N, C-alpha and C positions, 0 to 999 in steps of 0.2 A: 628504496630498499631492494635487496637482491634475495629472492626467496624461492625455495622449492623444498617440499617436505621429503623428497627422495634424496638420499645421500649419493655422493660420487658423480654428480652431474656437472661439476665445474662451477658451482656457486661461489665458493670462496675465491677460486682462481679468477673468476669474472670480477668480483668486487675489488680484488687487489690490482689487477691489470687495467681495468676500466678506470679506477681511481688514478692510477699512475698516468694513463693516457690523457685523462682530463687535465691533470696537473701539468703535463708536458706541453699542452697547448695553451697554457696560461690561465686555466680555471682553478682557483684555490678550492681544494676538495678535502672533505673530512670523511674518513671511514670509521664507522662505529661498529666495533666487533661485539656482537651480542650472542655469540656462540660459545658455550662453555669449553669447547675444544681449543679455542683461541688460535685457530689456524691462520686467520687473517693477520693477527698480531705477529705471529712467527714469520709469516711470509713477507711481512714488511720490515723484518729485521729488528723487532723489539723483543729482546729476550725476556723470559719470565722474571728474572731478577730485577728487571727495570720497570715492571708493571706495578708500581706502588699504589696508584689509584686507578680503578678500572670501572667498567660498566656496572659491575656489581655494587660498587660504592654509590653510584648514581641511583640505581634502583632501590637501594636500601635507605636512601636519603642521607647518607653519611658524607657525601661530597657533591659539590656543584659540578656540572658538566665541564665548565671552563677549567676547573682544577685538574681534570682527568685527561685533558687533551695533551698529547705528546707529539713532537715533531718526528718525522721519519727522515731517512737519508735522501728522500726525493723532494726537491724544492716544491713548495706549494701543496704538499700532501701531508696531512696530519691524521692522527689516529687516537681513538679512545679504545684502549686495549681491553682484553678479556682474559680471565683465568677460569680454572675449574670451579671456583667458588660459585659461579653462576648456576651450576647444576642444582644447587639447593635453593635457588632464588624463588622458584615457583611455590614451594611449600611455605617459605618465609613471607611471601606476599599475599597468601590466600585470604588473609583477613584485613589487608590494607585497603583503606579508602582509595577510590580511583586507581585501583591496581592495574587496570588496563591502560591507563593514561600517564604513567609515571615518566616514561621516556619522552612522550609528547610535551608534558609540562616542563621537563628539564630543558628540552630544546627551545621551547618558547621563552623560558626564563633567560636562557643564554642569549637569544636573539634580542631581547629587550634590554638586558643589563650588560651584556658583553659586547665586545667589538666583533660582531659577526662578519667575518671577512670571507666566508665560504660561499662559493657559487653553487656547489653541490655537496650534499651529505648522502653517503652510501651506507646503508645499514646491512651488515652481513649477518644473516639469520641462521639459527640452527636448522638441521635437516629434519624438522618435526614441527607439527602445529601445536605449540605449547604457549603458555602465557608470555614467554619471551617473544615469540613470533607475533602474537597479538599486540604486544606493546609496540613492536616495530610497525605493524600495520596501522595502528592508531596514530603513530607519530609521522608516518610517511604521506607524501602526496601521491606517490605512484609506486608500482611494483614492477621490477624487471624479473622475468622468470627464465633462468638458464634451463635448457631442455636438451638432454643427451640424445643423440641420434641412435636410438636403439628401439627394439621391438615394443617395449611396454611404455614408451614415452607418453603417449596420449592418455593412457589409463590413469597414471598418477596426476597428470595435469588437470583432469576434470575435477578431482577432489580439491585441489588447490584453488581453482577458479570459483568453486562453490563457497569455500571459506572466505575468499576475498569479497565475494558478493554479500555474504552474511555480515562481515565487518563493515562494509560500505553502508548497508541498510541500517545496522544497529548501533555502530560506534563511530564511523568516520565517513560521512557522506562525500567527502572530497577525494577519497581513495580511487585511483584509476589503475588500469593495467597499462604500464608504460610500454611494454613490449615483451616479446618472447624471443630469446636468442638461442639459436641452435648451436650446440657445443659438441666437441669430440667427433667432428665430422671426418669420416675416412673416405676419401675419394676413390680408393681402391675397392671399396665395399659397396655392392649394389644396394644392400640394406639401408645404408646411410642415405642414399638418394631416394629410396622409397619412403623412408620415415620423413625426410625433409619435405617431400611432395605431399604426403598425407597431412602433415602439420600445417603446411601452407594452405591446403585445400580446406581444412576444417577451421583454421583460425584467421585466415585472410591477412589483412594488412597489418595486424598487430605483430606479425612475425618480422623480425629485422631481415633486411636483405643480406647483411653481413653474417657469415657463418664462421664459427671458430673451429679450425681444423684440429684433429688429433695431432699433437706435436710433442716430441720428446723433450724439446727445450723448455716448454711450458711446465712439464712434469719435473724437470731437474731444478728449476729456479728456486722453489721454496726451500730446498735443502741448503741453499746458499744464503737464505735470508733476504732475498731480493725478488722483486717482480720480474717476470719474463722480459719485460721491456728494458730492464736494466741488465739482465743476464745476457740477452741476445736480441738486440733491437731489430736485427734484420730477419730473424726467423719468421716463418709464415704466421705463427700464433701471435707474435707481437704486432705484426703488421695488421692482422685482423682486428686486434683490440683497438689500435689507433683508428681504424676505419669505423669500428663500432662507436667509439667516442664521438666521432663526427656525426654519425646518425643520431645518437642520443641528444646531442646539443641541438640539432635541427628539430627533433621531435619535441623537446622541451620548449623551444621557442614557440612552436605551434600550439602546444598545450596551454602555456601561460597566456598566450594571446587570445585563446578561445573564450 
């Protein structure tokens, strides 16, 4: 899962482009959009009119996960889209049995009964610590945290790490921090260098060596309904996400083997 309770840190951008990069190197990948804003769905070129069955239907028990998966224009990359209906899901689920594990149960059912051909499942979470995010944490094996290179970066990170630890202790013992990826890095700005150094000093090896630069082509891509890797493969942002995908694959091999 890709999560950070702070908005505007490149969370959805990371989910879209990392998923595209994984698919591009031959790893079948599924992106599950669990954010009511549905930005991952828009960024992958799935218009709202085409979102017939969504994550909301899965959480409400009105559809199987397999029925909600749609193909994207990127080969080997699929999506479970989201709509604004998700914004009311928390209230609707409050009295549901196993309300924290609905997404986990849906994924497990799909793996058992469906033809699970996905090497990676990326869950794009809302920028808040809600029941939707808890569902993602209970369903996930690991959390990737995009962290913007700005002054308050570490302040928000500490709260997220506490939440992850609480979920690990009480709900999902297998949950791990897959890594922290520094985003929106501006090499012209000394503050970016300082923040990156502080994060690496405090968090150590869980911080990816790959840094995602601040790049206008990454910002432009969603308005065209395509990931940055499709919009401009050669731009520094796209190349960084390809490098990040390589790092992720290596880390996952080590984690699974451990």
